[in-house]
C-alpha positions as CSV (number, residue, x, y, z in Angstrom):
1,M,84.6,36.7,-11.0
2,K,86.4,38.5,-13.9
3,Y,87.4,41.3,-12.3
4,I,89.2,38.9,-9.6
5,K,90.9,37.0,-12.5
6,L,91.8,40.3,-13.9
7,L,93.5,41.4,-10.8
8,G,95.9,37.4,-10.2
9,I,96.8,38.4,-13.8
10,T,97.9,41.9,-13.2
11,L,99.1,40.6,-10.2
12,G,101.4,38.0,-11.5
13,V,102.6,40.2,-13.3
14,I,104.2,42.7,-11.1
15,V,105.7,39.7,-8.9
16,V,107.5,38.8,-12.1
17,N,108.9,42.4,-12.7
18,I,110.1,43.2,-9.8
19,V,111.6,39.1,-9.3
20,L,113.3,40.8,-12.6
21,F,114.4,43.9,-12.7
22,S,115.5,43.8,-8.2
23,P,118.4,43.6,-6.8
24,G,117.9,41.3,-4.3
25,F,116.8,38.9,-6.8
26,I,117.6,38.6,-10.9
27,G,118.3,42.2,-11.3
28,L,118.1,43.7,-14.7
29,N,119.3,47.2,-14.7
30,I,117.9,49.3,-17.9
31,G,120.6,51.1,-19.1
32,G,123.4,48.7,-18.0
33,S,124.6,46.1,-20.1
34,A,123.2,46.2,-23.7
35,F,122.2,42.6,-22.8
36,S,120.4,43.4,-19.6
37,T,118.9,46.8,-20.7
38,A,117.5,45.1,-24.3
39,F,116.2,42.1,-21.9
40,G,114.4,44.2,-19.7
41,I,112.8,46.2,-22.3
42,T,111.0,43.9,-23.8
43,F,110.1,42.4,-21.0
44,L,109.0,45.4,-20.0
45,L,107.2,45.5,-23.5
46,A,105.1,41.8,-23.4
47,S,104.6,42.7,-19.2
48,V,102.2,46.0,-20.7
49,L,101.0,43.6,-23.8
50,V,99.8,41.0,-21.2
51,L,97.3,43.1,-19.6
52,I,96.3,44.8,-22.2
53,Y,95.3,41.4,-23.8
54,S,94.6,39.9,-20.0
55,V,91.9,43.6,-20.3
56,Y,90.4,42.8,-24.1
57,S,90.1,39.3,-23.1
58,V,87.9,39.4,-20.1
59,N,85.8,42.6,-21.0
60,A,85.7,40.6,-24.5
61,K,84.3,37.5,-23.9
62,T,80.4,36.5,-23.3
63,P,79.0,35.8,-20.3
64,A,77.1,33.0,-19.9
65,A,73.0,32.7,-20.5
66,V,71.2,32.9,-17.6
67,P,68.8,30.1,-16.9
68,V,65.4,31.6,-17.1
69,K,64.2,30.5,-14.1
70,Q,66.8,32.2,-12.3
71,I,65.5,35.0,-14.0
72,Q,63.7,37.8,-11.2
73,T,64.8,41.4,-10.4
74,H,64.9,44.1,-13.2
75,D,68.9,43.7,-13.1
76,D,68.7,40.0,-14.2
77,Y,66.4,40.5,-17.3
78,V,68.6,43.5,-17.9
79,N,71.9,40.7,-17.6
80,A,69.7,38.3,-19.8
81,L,69.1,40.0,-22.4
82,Q,72.7,41.1,-23.2
83,Y,73.4,37.8,-23.7
84,Y,72.9,37.6,-27.0
85,K,72.8,41.1,-28.0
86,K,75.9,40.1,-30.4
87,V,73.7,38.2,-32.5
88,K,73.2,39.9,-35.3
89,A,69.4,38.5,-36.1
90,L,68.0,39.2,-32.8
91,E,70.2,43.1,-32.8
92,A,67.8,45.3,-33.1
93,D,65.0,43.6,-31.3
94,I,67.2,43.1,-28.1
95,S,68.2,47.7,-28.3
96,L,64.7,47.4,-28.2
97,A,64.1,44.9,-24.8
98,L,66.5,47.2,-23.2
99,N,65.0,50.5,-24.0
100,Q,61.9,49.0,-22.6
101,L,63.3,47.7,-19.6
102,D,64.4,51.7,-19.1
103,R,61.2,52.7,-19.6
104,I,59.6,50.7,-17.7
105,A,61.4,51.5,-14.7
106,R,61.3,55.1,-14.8
107,K,57.2,55.6,-15.9
108,K,56.7,53.1,-12.7
109,Y,58.9,55.5,-10.2
110,K,56.6,58.6,-11.7
111,L,53.0,56.7,-11.5
112,V,53.9,55.4,-8.0
113,G,55.7,59.8,-7.4
114,V,52.3,61.2,-8.6
115,L,49.9,58.2,-6.6
116,T,52.0,59.4,-3.4
117,Q,51.3,62.5,-3.9
118,R,47.9,62.1,-4.3
119,F,47.2,59.1,-2.2
120,D,47.4,57.9,0.9
121,P,49.3,54.5,0.8
122,S,46.7,53.2,3.1
123,E,43.9,54.2,0.7
124,L,42.0,52.4,-1.0
125,S,42.5,54.7,-4.3
126,Y,46.1,54.1,-4.4
127,K,46.1,50.1,-3.1
128,K,43.3,50.1,-6.8
129,F,46.5,52.2,-8.8
130,M,49.3,50.5,-7.7
131,S,47.2,46.6,-7.9
132,T,46.7,47.7,-11.3
133,V,50.0,48.8,-12.5
134,Q,51.6,45.7,-10.8
135,A,49.8,43.5,-12.4
136,V,50.4,45.0,-16.1
137,E,53.9,45.7,-14.8
138,N,53.9,41.7,-14.1
139,V,52.6,41.0,-18.0
140,F,55.5,42.9,-18.9
141,Y,57.7,40.9,-17.4
142,L,55.9,37.5,-18.7
143,N,56.4,38.9,-22.1
144,L,60.5,39.1,-21.7
145,K,60.3,36.0,-19.8
146,S,58.5,33.7,-22.9
147,I,61.1,35.7,-25.1
148,L,64.3,34.8,-23.4
149,N,62.7,30.8,-22.9
150,R,62.9,30.6,-26.8
151,L,66.2,32.1,-26.7
152,G,67.3,29.3,-25.3
153,A,66.5,27.3,-27.8
154,F,67.8,29.4,-30.5
155,D,71.1,28.0,-32.1
156,E,72.2,31.6,-34.3
157,S,74.9,29.2,-36.5
158,E,72.2,27.2,-37.7
159,F,69.8,30.4,-39.0
160,K,73.0,32.0,-40.7
161,S,73.2,28.5,-42.7
162,L,69.8,28.9,-43.8
163,S,71.0,31.6,-45.6
164,G,74.6,30.1,-46.4
165,S,76.4,27.7,-49.4
166,K,75.4,24.9,-47.9
167,A,71.6,25.8,-47.7
168,S,71.6,25.1,-51.6
169,H,72.1,22.3,-51.0
170,L,68.8,21.1,-49.3
171,P,65.8,20.4,-50.6
172,P,63.8,23.3,-50.7
173,E,60.7,21.6,-48.9
174,L,63.0,20.8,-46.1
175,L,65.4,24.4,-46.0
176,Q,61.5,26.6,-46.3
177,E,60.5,24.5,-43.3
178,R,63.3,25.0,-41.3
179,K,63.6,28.6,-42.3
180,Q,59.8,28.7,-40.9
181,I,61.1,27.4,-37.1
182,Y,63.2,29.8,-37.1
183,N,60.6,32.8,-38.2
184,E,58.5,32.0,-35.9
185,Y,61.9,32.7,-33.3
186,L,61.6,36.0,-34.9
187,T,58.2,37.4,-35.1
188,F,56.9,35.8,-31.7
189,T,59.9,38.4,-30.0
190,K,58.5,41.1,-32.4
191,N,54.9,40.7,-31.4
192,S,55.6,40.2,-27.5
193,L,57.6,43.8,-28.2
194,A,55.0,45.4,-29.6
195,T,52.8,44.1,-27.1
196,N,55.1,44.7,-24.2
197,E,55.7,48.7,-26.3
198,E,51.3,49.1,-26.4
199,I,51.6,48.4,-22.1
200,L,54.3,51.2,-21.9
201,L,51.8,53.1,-23.6
202,K,49.2,52.8,-22.0
203,L,50.9,53.5,-18.6
204,D,51.4,56.6,-20.5
205,K,48.1,57.2,-21.0
206,L,47.5,56.2,-17.5
207,L,49.9,58.8,-16.1
208,L,48.0,61.5,-18.0
209,E,44.3,60.3,-16.6
210,I,45.2,60.6,-12.9
211,S,47.0,63.6,-13.6
212,R,43.6,65.3,-14.9
213,L,41.6,64.3,-11.8
214,D,40.4,67.3,-9.7
215,S,38.5,64.5,-7.6
216,F,36.9,61.7,-7.6
217,E,35.4,58.4,-5.7
218,A,37.8,54.7,-5.6
219,G,34.5,53.2,-7.3
220,D,35.3,55.7,-9.9
221,I,38.7,53.9,-10.4
222,E,37.1,51.0,-12.8
223,K,34.7,53.1,-15.5
224,M,38.2,55.2,-16.0
225,P,39.0,54.0,-19.9
226,C,42.4,53.7,-19.4
227,M,42.0,52.0,-16.5
228,Q,39.6,49.6,-18.1
229,E,42.2,48.7,-21.2
230,I,44.7,48.2,-18.9
231,D,42.2,45.0,-17.4
232,L,41.6,44.3,-20.7
233,L,45.3,43.7,-21.9
234,I,46.1,41.9,-19.0
235,N,43.1,39.2,-19.6
236,Q,43.6,38.6,-23.0
237,T,47.5,38.0,-22.4
238,K,45.9,35.5,-19.5
239,Y,43.8,33.8,-21.4
240,Y,46.4,33.8,-24.2
241,K,49.7,32.1,-22.2
242,N,46.7,29.4,-20.5
């Protein structure tokens, strides 16, 4: 949408320039009379400034927050998190979350590649591994969705006011309670990101364990240490969320 708007502004500037400089219309001539030259140069400079400002304003404008219930794809999560990237208190956490999104996509790609090389997709072993990978990936995105749900209620200006001059006029007990509320936002975000970091580590371990295996039966999959760790993490998350 922003590119359509920018295209419209650009076309508008072009049309106005055609009207002003075309001999069939106003017919300004740079190099003609002093007035015509001065006005023409001034208008050309103004046109350039309008285009520069338009490009800046369109690209600098903060996108609207994506409703969490509409988030479904990997790119949806990236776009939703980008909205909060300019919030200073969240900058480091959001950068980590975006980095984690990139990493889980790469790790899943590698896991699928290794599993496809070692097994036929119709084999039970392949299905068991993929089922676990999908389940832990769902936990990863569930954590991000929980973060976004809370950030939707995060008020940056209110958070900043807690350390400003106005904060000194509040009763200490009230100020402490308000700080505690906003600290809970930040603590929850960090804890969820820590869990996602653990998920990424376990996927690395799983990839390593699969690469070490020479031969095994489908029934041995549940006995693999990393698979047991992943199952435990998934079950703990389900318990926590419920």
